[in-house]
C-alpha positions in Angstrom: -23.4 -23.7 1.8 -23.1 -20.4 3.7 -20.5 -19.2 1.3 -22.7 -19.9 -1.7 -25.7 -18.1 -0.1 -23.4 -15.2 0.8 -22.0 -15.0 -2.8 -25.7 -15.1 -4.1 -26.9 -12.3 -1.8 -23.8 -10.2 -2.6 -24.2 -10.7 -6.3 -27.9 -9.8 -6.2 -27.4 -6.7 -4.0 -24.6 -5.4 -6.2 -26.7 -6.0 -9.4 -24.6 -8.4 -11.3 -24.3 -7.7 -15.0 -25.5 -10.3 -17.4 -22.7 -9.2 -19.7 -20.0 -11.9 -19.3 -17.4 -9.3 -20.2 -18.2 -7.4 -17.0 -19.2 -10.0 -14.4 -18.5 -9.6 -10.6 -16.0 -12.1 -9.3 -14.5 -13.0 -6.0 -11.4 -14.7 -4.8 -9.4 -15.2 -1.7 -6.4 -12.8 -1.2 -3.3 -14.1 0.6 -2.8 -12.9 4.1 0.7 -11.3 4.6 0.5 -10.7 8.4 -1.9 -10.2 11.3 -1.6 -8.2 14.5 -2.7 -10.9 17.0 -2.0 -10.1 20.6 0.0 -12.6 22.8 -3.2 -13.3 24.8 -7.0 -12.5 24.7 -9.2 -11.7 27.6 -12.5 -13.7 28.0 -15.6 -11.7 26.9 -13.6 -8.9 25.3 -14.0 -7.7 21.7 -10.9 -7.1 19.5 -10.1 -5.7 16.2 -7.3 -7.4 14.3 -5.4 -5.7 11.4 -5.1 -8.2 8.6 -2.5 -7.2 6.0 -3.2 -8.9 2.7 -2.1 -8.7 -1.0 -4.5 -7.9 -3.8 -4.0 -9.7 -7.2 -4.5 -6.3 -9.1 -5.2 -2.7 -8.4 -8.8 -3.4 -9.5 -9.5 -5.9 -6.6 -11.2 -4.5 -3.6 -11.9 -5.9 -0.1 -15.4 -7.4 0.2 -15.2 -9.2 3.5 -13.9 -12.3 5.4 -14.7 -15.9 4.9 -14.6 -17.2 8.5 -15.2 -20.7 9.7 -15.1 -21.8 13.4 -14.6 -25.3 14.7 -14.3 -25.4 18.4 -11.3 -23.2 19.2 -9.9 -23.1 15.6 -10.8 -20.0 13.6 -10.0 -20.2 9.9 -10.0 -16.8 8.1 -9.8 -15.9 4.4 -9.7 -12.4 3.0 -12.3 -12.1 0.1 -11.6 -9.7 -2.7 -14.0 -8.7 -5.5 -13.3 -7.5 -9.0 -15.1 -6.9 -12.3 -13.8 -9.0 -15.1 -14.3 -6.2 -17.6 -11.8 -4.0 -16.0 -8.9 -3.5 -18.3 -6.9 -0.7 -16.6 -5.6 -2.9 -13.7 -2.0 -3.0 -12.5 -0.6 -6.2 -11.1 2.6 -4.6 -9.9 3.5 -2.0 -7.3 2.2 -2.0 -3.7 -0.9 -4.1 -3.8 -1.0 -4.7 0.0 -3.9 -3.4 2.0 -5.2 -3.7 5.6 -8.6 -4.8 6.6 -10.0 -4.9 10.1 -11.3 -8.3 11.6 -13.7 -7.9 14.5 -13.6 -10.8 17.0 -15.3 -11.5 20.3 -13.7 -13.9 22.7 -16.3 -16.5 23.7 -14.0 -19.3 25.1 -11.9 -19.4 28.2 -9.0 -21.6 27.1 -7.3 -20.7 23.8 -7.9 -20.1 20.1 -5.9 -21.3 17.1 -6.2 -18.8 14.3 -5.5 -19.9 10.8 -5.2 -17.2 8.1 -5.1 -18.4 4.4 -1.9 -17.4 2.7 -2.3 -19.1 -0.7 -1.5 -22.4 -2.3 1.7 -24.3 -2.2 3.6 -25.5 -5.3 1.6 -28.8 -5.0 -1.8 -26.9 -4.7 -2.3 -27.3 -1.0 -3.7 -24.5 1.1 -1.1 -22.8 3.3 -1.9 -20.8 6.5 -0.4 -18.3 8.8 -1.2 -20.1 12.2 -1.0 -18.7 15.7 -2.3 -20.2 19.0 -3.4 -17.5 21.4 -4.3 -18.2 25.1 -7.4 -16.7 26.7 -7.1 -15.1 30.2 -10.2 -15.3 32.4 -12.0 -12.1 32.6 -11.5 -11.9 36.4 -7.7 -11.5 35.9 
C-alpha cells in the first residue's frame, strides 16, 4: 500500500503525461554490490554506497523501496524512465551508485537484503549480509 501511494504521489508531482507513448514508469534495478561495514554502532547514522545496474541509459535513480521487519531490512533500487524515449542505450557501463542513509535503532544485529533480480525460475534473489551492532558505549 505504501508503495502504491508513493508511486501515485511521484506520478502526480512529476506531472505524468496522458500520452501513452510517453508515460513515466518505474522498475527495480538489480543491486551489484553494497559497501556495508563489518559492524554498526547503536544510535549512529550511516551512508551506504549501493552500486546498481540500470536497464538503459534513459533510466535514472528515483529512490529506494525499503521494508523493515524486526532486524531484517529489504532494499530495492527504484529507477524511473519515460516510455517515449527512443535514444536509449542498453549496452556499455550502465552501473551507477546511490547513497542509502541508515540510522541504527537496534542493539543486536541487522540482516540486510538487497534485491539483485529474478532467478531463471522467477524467484527474487538477494545480496544478503548480517551485520552485528556494537552498543554505543563501546
